[in-house]
C-alpha positions in Angstrom: 0.0 0.0 0.0 1.5 3.4 -0.9 2.0 6.3 1.6 -1.1 8.3 0.5 -3.4 5.4 0.9 -1.9 4.5 4.4 -2.3 8.0 5.7 -5.9 8.1 4.5 -6.8 4.8 6.2 -5.2 6.0 9.5 -7.2 9.2 9.3 -10.4 7.2 8.7 -9.8 5.2 11.8 -9.7 8.3 14.1 -12.5 10.3 12.3 -16.2 9.8 12.3 -17.0 8.8 8.7 -19.0 11.6 7.1 -20.1 12.3 3.5 -22.0 15.0 1.9 -22.6 16.0 -1.8 -23.3 19.5 -3.0 -24.8 21.0 -6.0 -25.3 17.7 -7.9 -27.8 18.6 -10.7 -28.5 18.6 -14.4 -27.9 22.1 -15.7 -29.2 21.8 -19.2 -30.1 19.4 -21.9 -30.1 19.8 -25.7 -31.3 17.1 -28.1 -31.1 16.3 -31.8 -33.6 14.0 -33.5 -31.6 11.8 -35.9 -34.6 10.6 -37.8 -34.0 6.9 -37.3 -35.7 6.5 -33.9 -32.5 7.8 -32.2 -31.9 11.0 -30.3 -28.6 12.5 -29.3 -28.6 14.4 -26.0 -26.0 16.8 -24.8 -26.4 16.7 -21.0 -24.6 19.4 -18.9 -24.1 17.9 -15.4 -22.9 19.7 -12.3 -21.1 17.1 -10.1 -20.6 18.0 -6.4 -18.1 15.8 -4.6 -18.3 15.6 -0.8 -15.6 16.5 1.8 -14.6 12.9 2.2 -14.1 10.6 -0.7 -11.9 7.9 -1.8 -11.1 6.1 -5.0 -14.4 4.4 -5.2 -17.0 6.9 -6.4 -19.0 7.8 -9.4 -22.5 8.7 -10.8 -25.1 7.4 -13.2 -27.6 8.7 -15.7 -30.9 6.8 -16.0 -33.1 7.3 -19.0 -36.8 6.5 -18.8 -40.3 7.1 -20.1 -43.9 6.3 -18.9 -44.6 3.6 -21.4 -42.6 0.9 -19.7 -40.4 0.5 -22.7 -36.9 1.7 -21.7 -34.7 3.4 -24.2 -31.4 1.8 -25.2 -28.1 3.6 -24.6 -26.0 3.0 -27.7 -22.4 1.8 -27.1 -19.2 3.8 -27.7 -18.6 6.0 -29.6 -22.3 6.9 -29.2 -21.6 8.3 -25.7 -18.8 10.2 -24.0 -16.4 7.5 -23.1 -14.5 9.3 -20.2 -14.5 12.5 -18.2 -11.9 13.8 -15.7 -12.4 15.3 -12.3 -9.8 18.0 -12.1 -6.5 16.7 -10.6 -7.7 13.0 -10.6 -7.9 10.0 -12.7 -10.8 9.8 -15.3 -14.2 8.4 -14.8 -15.0 5.8 -17.4 -18.5 5.4 -18.9 -20.2 2.0 -18.9 -23.6 0.6 -20.0 -25.3 -2.7 -20.2 -23.2 -5.7 -19.1 -20.1 -3.4 -18.5 -21.7 -1.6 -15.6 -19.8 -2.2 -12.3 -16.5 -3.1 -14.0 -14.9 0.1 -12.7 -13.5 0.8 -9.3 -17.0 1.5 -7.9 -18.0 -2.1 -8.7 -19.8 -2.7 -5.4 -22.3 0.1 -5.8 -23.0 0.0 -9.5 -23.0 -3.7 -10.1 -25.6 -4.2 -7.4 -27.9 -1.5 -8.5 -27.7 -1.1 -12.3 -26.0 -4.3 -13.6 -26.9 -5.2 -17.2 -29.3 -2.3 -17.7 -29.2 -0.9 -21.2 -31.0 2.3 -20.1 -28.3 3.3 -17.6 -25.0 5.1 -18.4 -22.6 4.9 -15.4 -19.4 6.8 -14.9 -17.1 5.0 -12.5 -13.9 6.2 -10.9 -10.5 4.6 -11.7 -8.7 6.8 -9.2 -6.6 4.9 -6.6 -5.4 8.0 -4.6 -6.9 9.4 -1.5 -7.7 13.0 -1.2 -9.4 15.4 1.1 -11.7 18.3 0.6 -14.7 18.8 -1.7 -14.9 19.9 -5.2 -17.5 20.6 -7.8 -17.0 20.3 -11.5 -19.2 20.6 -14.6 -19.1 18.3 -17.5 -21.2 17.8 -20.7 -22.0 14.2 -21.5 -23.0 13.3 -25.1 -25.1 10.2 -25.4 -27.2 8.8 -28.3 -30.3 6.7 -27.4 -32.7 4.6 -29.3 -36.3 5.1 -28.3 -38.2 7.8 -26.6 -36.9 9.6 -23.4 -39.2 11.6 -21.1 -37.0 11.8 -18.0 -33.2 11.9 -17.3 -32.3 11.0 -13.7 -28.8 11.9 -12.4 -27.8 9.5 -9.6 -25.0 11.2 -7.6 -25.1 8.8 -4.7 -21.4 8.4 -4.0 -19.6 5.7 -2.2 -16.4 6.3 -0.2 -13.9 3.4 -0.1 -16.7 1.0 -0.9 -18.5 1.9 2.3 -22.2 2.6 1.9 -22.3 6.2 2.7 -25.2 7.7 0.8 -27.1 10.9 0.6 -30.3 10.7 -1.4 -30.1 14.4 -2.1 -27.3 13.7 -4.4 -29.4 13.5 -7.5 -31.6 15.4 -10.0 -34.3 14.8 -12.6 -34.7 16.5 -15.9 -37.9 16.3 -18.0 -37.2 16.4 -21.7 -40.7 17.5 -22.6 -41.2 14.6 -24.9 -44.4 12.5 -24.8 -43.6 8.9 -25.4 -47.1 7.6 -25.7 -47.7 5.9 -29.0 -51.2 6.4 -30.2 -52.7 3.0 -30.7 -54.7 2.9 -33.9 -57.2 0.2 -34.4 -60.4 -0.3 -36.4 -63.8 -1.8 -35.8 -65.5 -3.0 -38.9 -68.9 -4.7 -38.4 -72.0 -5.5 -40.4 -75.4 -4.6 -39.0 -78.8 -5.9 -39.8 -81.1 -3.4 -41.4 -82.2 -1.0 -38.7 -79.5 -2.2 -36.2 -77.0 -0.1 -34.4 -74.0 -0.2 -32.0 -72.9 2.2 -29.4 -69.1 3.0 -29.1 -67.9 5.4 -26.4 -71.4 6.8 -26.1 -71.8 7.4 -29.9 -74.5 5.5 -31.8 -73.4 4.1 -35.2 -75.9 2.9 -37.7 -76.9 3.3 -41.4 -77.3 7.0 -40.9 -74.0 7.4 -39.1 -71.8 4.6 -40.5 -68.3 5.9 -39.8 -66.3 7.8 -37.1 -63.4 7.8 -34.8 -63.4 7.4 -31.0 -60.5 8.2 -28.6 -59.9 6.2 -25.5 -57.3 6.8 -22.7 -55.4 3.8 -21.8 -54.2 2.9 -18.3 -50.7 4.4 -19.0 -52.3 7.7 -20.0 -51.8 7.1 -23.8 -54.5 7.5 -26.3 -56.1 4.7 -28.3 -57.9 5.8 -31.5 -60.5 3.4 -32.9 -61.9 3.9 -36.4 -65.4 2.6 -36.6 -67.0 1.5 -39.9 -70.4 -0.1 -39.9 -72.2 -1.5 -42.9 -75.9 -1.7 -42.7 -77.4 -4.6 -44.8 -80.2 -3.8 -47.1 -83.6 -5.0 -46.0 -84.0 -8.6 -47.1 -87.4 -8.8 -48.7 -89.1 -11.1 -51.1 -92.6 -11.5 -52.5 -94.5 -14.6 -53.6 -97.4 -14.2 -55.9 -99.1 -17.6 -56.4 -102.2 -18.0 -58.5 -104.9 -20.5 -57.5 -108.2 -21.7 -58.8 -111.3 -20.1 -57.3 -112.0 -23.0 -55.0 -108.3 -23.9 -54.3 -105.7 -23.0 -51.6 -102.0 -22.4 -51.2 -99.9 -23.2 -48.1 -96.8 -21.3 -47.2 -94.8 -21.6 -44.0 -97.7 -23.5 -42.4 -100.3 -20.8 -43.3 -103.1 -21.6 -45.7 -104.1 -18.9 -48.2 -107.4 -19.0 -50.1 -110.2 -16.8 -51.2 -110.8 -15.7 -47.6 -107.1 -15.1 -46.8 -105.3 -13.7 -49.8 -102.3 -11.8 -48.2 -99.8 -12.2 -45.4 -96.2 -11.5 -44.1 -93.7 -14.0 -42.9 -90.5 -13.1 -40.9 -87.4 -15.4 -41.1 -83.9 -15.1 -39.6 -81.1 -15.3 -42.0 -77.7 -17.0 -41.5 -76.3 -13.5 -40.5 -79.0 -13.2 -37.8 -80.9 -10.6 -39.7 -84.6 -10.7 -40.4 -85.9 -11.4 -43.9 -89.5 -10.6 -44.8 -91.5 -12.6 -47.3 -94.9 -11.1 -48.5 -97.4 -13.5 -49.9 -100.1 -12.0 -52.2 -102.5 -14.6 -53.6 -104.3 -14.2 -56.9 -107.6 -16.0 -57.3 -108.2 -17.3 -60.8 -111.9 -16.8 -61.4 -113.7 -19.7 -62.8 -113.7 -19.4 -66.6 -117.1 -19.7 -68.1 -117.7 -19.8 -71.9 -121.0 -19.8 -73.7 -121.3 -21.5 -77.1 -124.4 -20.3 -78.8 -124.5 -21.3 -82.4 -126.9 -22.0 -85.2 -126.6 -25.2 -87.2 -128.0 -26.0 -90.6 -130.4 -28.8 -90.6 -128.6 -32.1 -90.1 -125.3 -30.5 -88.9 -123.7 -31.0 -85.5 -120.7 -29.8 -83.3 -118.5 -31.8 -80.9 -117.6 -30.2 -77.5 -115.4 -32.2 -75.1 -116.2 -35.4 -77.1 -120.0 -34.8 -76.9 -122.1 -34.3 -80.1 -124.6 -31.4 -80.1 -127.3 -31.1 -82.8 -131.0 -30.7 -83.2 -131.5 -33.8 -81.1 -129.1 -32.7 -78.3 -129.1 -28.9 -78.4 -128.3 -27.9 -74.8 -125.5 -29.0 -72.4 -122.6 -28.1 -70.1 -119.0 -29.3 -70.3 -116.1 -28.9 -67.7 -112.6 -28.7 -69.1 -109.3 -28.6 -67.1 -106.9 -25.9 -68.4 -103.1 -26.0 -68.3 -103.2 -24.0 -65.0 -105.2 -26.7 -63.3 -108.4 -24.7 -63.0 -111.7 -25.8 -64.5 -113.4 -24.0 -67.4 -117.2 -24.4 -67.8 -118.6 -24.3 -71.2 -122.4 -23.9 -71.7 -123.6 -25.1 -75.1 -126.8 -24.0 -76.8 -127.3 -24.9 -80.4 -130.2 -23.9 -82.7 -131.0 -26.1 -85.8 -132.3 -24.0 -88.7 -135.4 -25.5 -90.3 -134.6 -25.5 -94.0 -136.5 -23.1 -96.3 -139.0 -25.0 -98.4 -140.5 -23.6 -101.6 -142.8 -25.1 -104.3 -142.7 -24.4 -108.0 -145.5 -25.8 -110.2 -145.5 -24.1 -113.6 -145.9 -24.5 -117.4 -143.3 -23.5 -119.9 -143.6 -23.5 -123.6 -141.4 -25.2 -126.1 -138.2 -23.1 -126.5 -138.6 -21.6 -123.0 -136.6 -22.6 -119.8 -136.9 -22.2 -116.0 -134.0 -20.6 -114.2 -134.1 -21.2 -110.4 -131.9 -18.8 -108.5 -129.3 -18.8 -111.3 -128.3 -22.4 -110.4 -130.8 -24.8 -111.9 -132.0 -24.3 -115.5 -135.0 -26.5 -116.6 -135.9 -26.7 -120.3 -138.2 -29.7 -120.3 -140.7 -31.6 -118.2 -139.3 -31.9 -114.6 -140.5 -33.0 -111.2 -138.2 -33.3 -108.2 -136.3 -31.6 -105.3 -133.8 -28.8 -105.9 -131.3 -27.9 -103.1 -130.2 -24.3 -103.1 -127.9 -22.4 -100.6 -129.9 -19.8 -98.7 -128.5 -16.5 -97.4 -127.8 -18.1 -94.0 -125.5 -20.6 -95.7 -127.8 -23.5 -95.2 -129.7 -25.6 -97.8 -133.0 -24.4 -99.1 -135.3 -27.1 -100.5 -137.4 -26.3 -103.6 -140.0 -28.8 -104.8 -140.3 -28.2 -108.6 -142.9 -29.4 -111.1 -142.5 -28.2 -114.7 -144.8 -29.0 -117.6 -143.5 -28.3 -121.1 -146.1 -27.3 -123.6 -145.1 -27.8 -127.2 -147.6 -25.1 -128.5 -147.3 -21.3 -128.8 -150.0 -19.0 -127.5 -150.6 -15.5 -126.2 -153.4 -13.4 -124.7 -153.9 -9.9 -123.2 -156.2 -9.4 -120.2 -159.1 -7.1 -120.7 -158.4 -4.8 -117.8 -156.4 -3.9 -114.7 -156.5 -1.7 -111.6 -153.1 0.1 -110.9 -154.0 1.3 -107.4 -150.9 -0.1 -105.6 -152.8 -2.7 -103.6 -150.5 -5.4 -105.1 -153.4 -7.1 -107.0 -153.7 -6.7 -110.8 -151.5 -3.6 -110.8 -149.9 -4.3 -114.2 -151.1 -5.4 -117.7 -149.2 -6.9 -120.6 -149.0 -9.8 -123.0 -149.2 -13.3 -121.4 -148.4 -16.6 -123.0 -145.5 -18.7 -124.3 -143.5 -19.9 -127.2 -143.1 -16.3 -128.4 -139.8 -15.5 -130.3 -140.4 -11.8 -131.0 -143.1 -9.3 -130.0 -144.0 -5.6 -129.9 -146.8 -4.4 -127.7 -148.1 -0.8 -127.9 -150.9 1.1 -126.0 -152.6 4.3 -127.1 -155.0 6.7 -125.4 -158.2 7.9 -126.9 -156.4 10.7 -128.7 -154.1 8.2 -130.5 -151.1 9.2 -128.4 -148.6 6.3 -127.8 -148.3 6.0 -124.0 -146.6 2.6 -123.6 -144.4 0.3 -125.8 -142.6 -3.0 -125.0 -140.8 -5.6 -127.2 -141.1 -8.5 -124.7 -143.7 -10.4 -122.8 -144.4 -12.3 -119.6 -142.2 -10.3 -117.2 -142.7 -7.1 -115.1 -140.4 -5.2 -117.4 -142.8 -5.8 -120.3 -145.9 -4.8 -118.3 -147.6 -1.3 -118.2 -148.2 0.2 -114.7 -150.9 2.6 -115.9 -148.5 5.7 -115.9 -147.5 8.1 -118.7 -144.8 10.5 -118.1 -144.8 9.3 -114.5 -148.4 10.3 -114.0 -151.2 7.7 -113.4 -153.7 7.8 -116.3 -157.4 8.4 -116.0 -159.9 5.6 -115.8 -161.0 4.7 -119.3 -160.6 2.5 -122.4 -157.2 2.2 -124.1 -156.3 0.6 -127.4 -153.4 -1.8 -127.8 -151.6 -3.3 -130.9 -149.7 -6.6 -130.8 -147.3 -7.8 -133.5 -145.0 -10.8 -133.0 -143.5 -14.2 -134.1 -143.8 -17.5 -132.3 -140.8 -19.7 -131.8 -142.0 -22.0 -134.5 -141.7 -19.1 -137.0 -145.4 -18.3 -137.3 -146.3 -14.5 -137.2 -149.2 -13.1 -135.2 -151.0 -9.7 -135.0 -153.7 -8.5 -132.7 -155.7 -5.3 -131.9 -158.0 -4.8 -128.9 -158.9 -2.6 -126.0 -158.2 -2.7 -122.3 -159.9 -1.0 -119.4 -158.0 1.0 -116.7 -160.0 0.7 -113.5 -159.3 2.2 -110.0 
């Protein structure tokens, strides 16, 4: 042991061990954000050393924040490696597993061993000295992470003896807030009309998005972004059609003519309600009426049944493709055929034309079928007698009063090839002339110049040729009677 150390030990034996530290504080701090989650601090420290000290002393800087995640002191050359107390050996800076490897091993190794958030400066001085001193040094250190507080631990040890003064320390607040805002999202799907309440705010289809801020136990904020999606109302409609006397069953409910509409609520796989509306259509019973007129002897077939004059009325039920019944009412009327009779005489060379269809030029007796205006057959019973002689005659008088009886006068007869018929009044004036006989066009209606003539006697002249080539002439009188 050298002389200085022997003298100090002798002095310690006869003195009451005392220790005091003065003016130990952090004077100022400047910081630089390096942009890579690291910050470099320049810490100006005032170190006050007590009146009694030995070679085993030092101090420490502890970096902390409120999040519980300690910053990391980066290793040399990221911090000041050594600093010197005036007139003494230097203090060496340590961090992490190197803490306590200096002379002040007992104190620092027991308190801060292996801490990456602590930077200790430990004495390597092995000389004893007396008196107190205060010195100021600036320590440069680069840290990874956020720092809210820097604590200066100036609790010195003298010769390894636990002489401590808790006032030998100081705290410096950097002004940084190390709370990391926790961002999260809440995305949810709501049934139509549903809602959720977050932090007292109601979110639904009318207010689907927003942000809510919560304060965590550590004092930091948590921001939650809320997004809700309201499902569209699930609706469906069923529109069945049934027969008038039928029914339709849906979800256990019977629908018929007395219960045509209803609503059913179901829960989907998402837990939302779906609505089904049932609207029933009643297919009215279809009724057809067949009223028709049949010619004599004709018939119609409805649903396999023959309807005619012998079976004119009935009702048939037919099933349609939609399953409903259709009722057909049948009523047929059979037309009684028109019947006419012709019994006449024609002269040789003449013919009988019946409705432009049948031409008779000789003796005939039989039935002629003609088509009437209603499309059915008209039956004509015909008897024709052919006279092989030629003859003519003129009636002696007529009464053209419009009563439909004997209103015309002219030449009657048959077998006439050519003829001219003339009528004169009593003054010899020609008042009628025709070149034919035996039809209304060849008959006089008693008018001259569209005026009905007076009652009296009129003279007629007749000149003609029979069909056998024999000529004939005749003169006579006729009476006009009213």
